[in-house]
N, C-alpha and C positions, 0 to 999 in steps of 0.2 A: 504494499500499500504506500501511499504518498502523503507526506505532511508538508503543507505549504507555509512559508514564512513570508508575510507580505506587510509592507509598511502602510500604516493607516494615514491617509493624507486628507481626511475629512470628507472624501467623496464616497458615494455609493459604489462607484466603479472599483475602489480599492477593496471593499468588502466582497464584491462580486468576484474579483480576481482571486481572493483567498479561497473562496469556495470552489470556483471553476478549476483552479490548479490542482486541487486534491480530488476533483470529481465528486464533490460533496452531495450534489443533487442527482447523481447518476441513477440511484435506485428509488428516487422519490417520485411517486405517481401523483397526478393531479387530484385524484379522488382520495388520496390518503389523508387520514387525520394526522395533524402535526402538533406536537407539544414542544414549545420553546421553554427551556429551564435555565433562566439566568441565575446568577448568584445575587440575591437580594435579601441577605440574611438578617438585616437589622434596620430598625427605624432610626434614621440618622438626620433628622431635621437640622441639628446643630453640628454633628460630627462631619468633618470633611469626608466625602465618599470616595475620594481618589484611590484607586487600587483596592478598595474595600468591597465594592459591589460592581456588578456589570454596568457599564455605561449604557444609557438609553440610546445613545447614538448607534451602538452595535445592535441592540435589540430592534430598534426601528429599521435599520438597514436590512437585517435578516427578514423581518416581516415583509418589507417591500419586495425583496427578492423572491420570497415564497409566493407572494401575490402575482409577480411577473411570471413565475413558473406555472401559474394556474391553479395553485392550491387555494381552497376556500375554507376548509375546516381547520382553523388555526387557533391554538390556545397558548396562553402564557401562564405557567404555573410556578409557584414557590411556597415554601412553608417557613416563615421567618421565626426568629427567636421570640418567645412569648414571656409575659408576666414580669417584665423589667420595670415597667411603670405601673402606677395604680390607676390603670385605665381600662375600659372595657372594649374600646374600639379594636377590631382585629388587627394584629400587628403586621400581618402580611399586607393588608390593604394600606396601612400607613407607609409601609416600605414602598409599595407601588406608587403612592402619591409623592413620597419624598424624592423619588428618582425620576418621576415623569413617565413611568411605565403605564400608568393609568391614562395618560394623555395619548400615548401611542395606541392603546386598546380602543379608545373612543374614536380616534381619527380613522382607524382602518377596520373598525367593527370586529375587533378581536376579543375573544372571551378570556377573562382573567380567572384563574383558579387558585384558591387558597388551600394548599395541601393540608394545613392544620385542621380544616373543617371536615376532611374526609370526602366521600367514603374511602374506606381502607380495605386492603386484602391482606390477610395474615400470610407471612412468608417465613419459612424455616431457614435460618442462616447458621448452619453448623451446630444445630441443637438449641439455638436461641431464637425464639419466635418473636418477630417484629411485625409491625403494621406499616404497610407501604401504601401510599396514595394510589388508588385504583387507576387514576388518569395516567400515571407514569407507566403502569404495567400494560394498559390496553391500547395505548396510542400506536398508530402504524409507523410513526417516524418521530424519534426524539432528538431534538437539537440541544446539545449540552453547551451552555455559554458560561463557563467559569471565568475567573479573573486570574491574572498572572501574579501569584503571591507566595511568599514563604509563610510558614505557619508554626507557631511555638510548640504545638503538640505533634504534628504529623510531618514536620519539615517543609512540605509544600501543600498548598490547597489548589488543586487544578480540576481536571475532569472527573477523576475518581471520587474525590471528596465532595464535589458539588452535588452529587446525587444524594448525599445525606439529607439534603433539604426536602426530599420526597417522602421522608419518614413522618409518622405521627409524632407529636411532641413527646409522648412517653417513650417511644422507641428511640428517639434521638438521645435521650438520657440513658437508656439501656446500653447504647453503644459504648458509653463511658463507664457505667457502673459494672459492666461485665468484665472489665479489664482486658478486653479483646478488641480495642478500637480498630487497629489496623486490619486484623483478620476480617472483622465485620464489614469494613469499607470494601475490602476485596470481594467478599461474598456478595455484597449488595450489587456490585457491578456485574455479577454473573446472572442476576435476576432482573436488572434493569439494563437494557441494551441502549447505548448511545449510538445513534445512526450517523450523526455528524457532531463533531466537537469543534468549536471555535473559541479559542482561549483569547479573551479580551486583554490585550496588553497595551492599550492606549496609555494606561498607567500601570505600574507594577508596585507592589507593596513589600517592604522588608519588615520582618518581625510582625507578621499579621496575626490575628485576622482583621484588626481594626486599626484606626489611625490615632487612638489614644496612646498606645505604645509603639505602634508601627509607623514607618516613614515611607511615604509614597514618592515615586519618581515618574517623570514622563518618559515613556518608551516608544509610543506610536508603533506598536507591533500587533499583528494578529497571527495566531498559530492555528491552522485548520487541518482536519483530517477526518477520516471515517473509522479510525481505530483509536479508542480511548487510551490504550496502553501506550502506543507510539506517541500520541500527542503529549501525554504526561511525561514520558521519557525526554522528549525534546524540550518541553517547558521547564522541567527540573534542571536540565543541562544548562539552559539559558540563564536560569536563576543562580547557577553556581552550586547546585546540590547534586551529589552523585545519586543517580536513580537507584543504584544497588543498595544505598543506605536508607531508602524509603520502604518501610516494612510492608505496606499494603501492595506496593508494586512488586516486591520480591515474592510475596505470597501468591499473588495472582500469576506472575510469570512462572513460578515454580510448578504450580498445579497444571498449567497449560503448556509446559515445555517451551516457553518463549524466552527470547533474549532481551536483556535490558541494555545491550550495547548500542549506543546511539549511532555509531558508525555504520551499523547495519540497516538503518532507517533511511529511505530515500527522501530527501528534502529538496524542495524546489522554491524558487524565489530568492530571498535574501540569503546571504551566506551565514550558516549557523555559527561559525567561529567568530564572525564579526559582531554577533549579537550577545555573546556570553557576558554574564555579569558575575560578581562575587557577593551575593547577598547573604546576610546572616538570618538564621531562623530562631536562634535561642534568645530568650530575654529573661531577666529577673524582675518580676512585678514590682518589687519595692524600689529598685534602682531606676527602672524605666518610668514608673508612674509617680513616684515621690521624690526621686533624686533631683529633677529640675527645679523643684521648689525648696530644696535643701531641708527636707523633713528627715529626721533621724529618730532612732529608737522604736521603729515599727518594722518588723520583719514579715515579708510576704514571699515565701520561697517559690521556686518553680513548681507548678501544680502537677506535672506529669500529665497523664492522659485521662485521669479519672474525674477531672473537673469538666462538667458539661458546659456548652457554649452559653447557656442562659445565666448560670451562676458566674461564669468568667466575665461576661459582658457587664453584668450588674455591678460586680465587685470592682472591675476596672474603672467604671464610671464614678463609683462612690470614692475610691481612693484618689482619683484625679481631683474631684471636688474638695475632698478633705485637704489635700496638699495645697491646692490653689488658694483656698480661704484661710489657711494657717501656715504661711511660709516660714521657714527657718524655726520650726517647732521641734522640740525633742519630746517624744512620747514615752521616754523612760524605759524602753525594753519591752515592747509588746510583740506578740507573735500571732499571725493569722494562719489558720489551717483550713483547708477546703478539700472538696472531693473525698476520696477515700484515704486521705493522709491519716496515719495513726500516730497522734501525738502521745497517747498513752503508752504505746509500744516503744516509742523513742525514749521516753522517760525511764522506762524499765532498763533499757540498755545503758542509759547515761548514769544511772544510779544516783549518787548524791551530788550531782552537778548543780550549778546555779540555775534558778528558775526565773523566767520572765515575770515582770510585774503583773501582766495580763496575758491570757491566752484566749483568742477568739476562735470558736468553731463556727465556720461559715457554712450555712446550708444544712439541710436535713441529713445528707450523706455523712458529713463530717461529725455531726452530733450523734447519729446512730452508731458510727464506728468508734466512738470514743466514750461510751457510756461509763467506762471505769475510770475516766480521767480524774475525777475529784479525789477518789481513793488513791489512785496511783501517784498523783501529784503530792498528796500528803505523805505517802510512804517514801517518796524519793527525795523530798525536801531536806536539805541539811539543817541542823540545829544551829542557830546563831549563838555565839559565845555569850554566856551570861544571861540567856533567856530563861524562861520558866520551865524549859524542857519540852514545850510543845513545838512540833515541827513548823517551819515557815511554809506557807502555802501561797500559791498564785491565785488570782482572780480569774475564773473561767467564765467567759461571756458566750452564750449560745445565741446565734443569729439564725432563727428558724425560717424555713421557707424552701420551696422547691420550684424556682429559686426564691430567695428572700427578695422582696421588692426593694427598689432603690430607696424609698422613704424609710423603711424599717432598717435597712443597712446603715444609712447615714445617721439616723437617730441613735442607734445603739453604739456606733463608733464615736459619735460626739459625746454622748453621755459618759462613756467609759474613759475616753482619752482627754477630753477637754475640761471636764467639770462644769458646774453650772454657769459661771461667767462666760467661759469660752463657748459653751453650747448656745447660750442666749445670743452671743455675738454672731456665731455662724448661722443660726436660724434667721436672724435679722438680715444678714447679708444675702442668704439664699432666697428668702422671701422677696426681697427687692429685685433680685436677678430674675426670679420666676415671673414677677409682674412685668418686668421689662421685656422678657421674652415673649410673654403672651401679647403685649401691646406692640411688639416688634420695634421696641426702642433699644433693645440690648441684644447682642449676640455673644454667646459664650465662646471664649477663645482660650484653649489650654495651651501650655508650653509646647512649642514646636509647630503650632498651627499657623503661625505667621508666614511660614514658607509657602503656604497654599494661596497666598495673595499675589504671588509672583505670576509673571506672564505665562509660564508653562502650564498653569493649572486653570482649566476652563469649565466653569459650571454649566455651560451650555451643553456639554456632553451628557448632562443628566436632566435635561429639560425638554 
């Protein structure tokens, strides 16, 4: 098969070239039902969308070419992260509005599908049963439109991982809590077939999945092909990540006796070598989210793969707000644990080591997996010289929710870390900002976002 590498020049012809060079519509019949699956994972009215979600420029271009081809049964589907804000409006619809996808749908008479709403079909993935949006399984032709980005849990997020958005909300969480994230992503791609993959590299993102910790760059590239493995191998290579180190690719290739050697893939268009980057995928949440505001004394270690996207997105936003509103504050040695991190087990191994002043268990998974924490902390705590003999203990704060809402997260962090005066101050600041945002008099800008005001970043790609 062939993977095309085409520079995006703002024209429909450049998108047409990317698809034609890989013969992307060769097996597409005019009477086929077509499902377009962009990466529209998060409601981001404030957050810069560059490299984070598929540009509407690419979505609209693909729709136009489908109509030119004679297709009439076209849908655009996604299932965005839910329960971050205390709002009832469906998150996927907010994402479609925030990127302008809803405008494309109205303009061309395209149906929008919220995968979170179902209906679903149950699928067995190596003994783990998950629910997949029926639309993704029954369509005649699925067009997979991911973004070109590295990812802090899976190293890259391209065509394979983009299909995770076809899962029900509870199944997305199960991918993480099963501790088999890479294997399940691989198996999912055996059950949902991508007939055409077009990786949107107008912008690429380093340290994704979002622009709170990640950094976007203008790339003006499209990677297209009819084989999702080949497209992901080429995309990973361009990002500077060895495909052989991406576990879901090695799992899939191993079971199907396929190669991950990019030199064996036929590429046309731009030179692959000239497009290679060296982007980082690792990041430490406390350094990336709190470091720019010189916050100290609050540890948020790398979460591994058991932290689901909803908890990760909410916590990242809460920490960014906490840091911005309280610059150069020392929180005195607090620790955050999330996903299936076992702080209780760590304390058993550490024995009589020093304890943090506060331990936060963030989300129901962390709370459920650390039920013995209070007892363990007490047993592991060293005795202070001259004390009454009672062991010193840490304060354990449970932030409940699946995921915890942004409001609950902020309130408990403020209450525990700032005290009453600091909490009152931050509540006042946040209230004023919220009113300003609602009245469109204020736009939140976090550290690093100033770069997106430069000429290389164009919001018209999302309108």
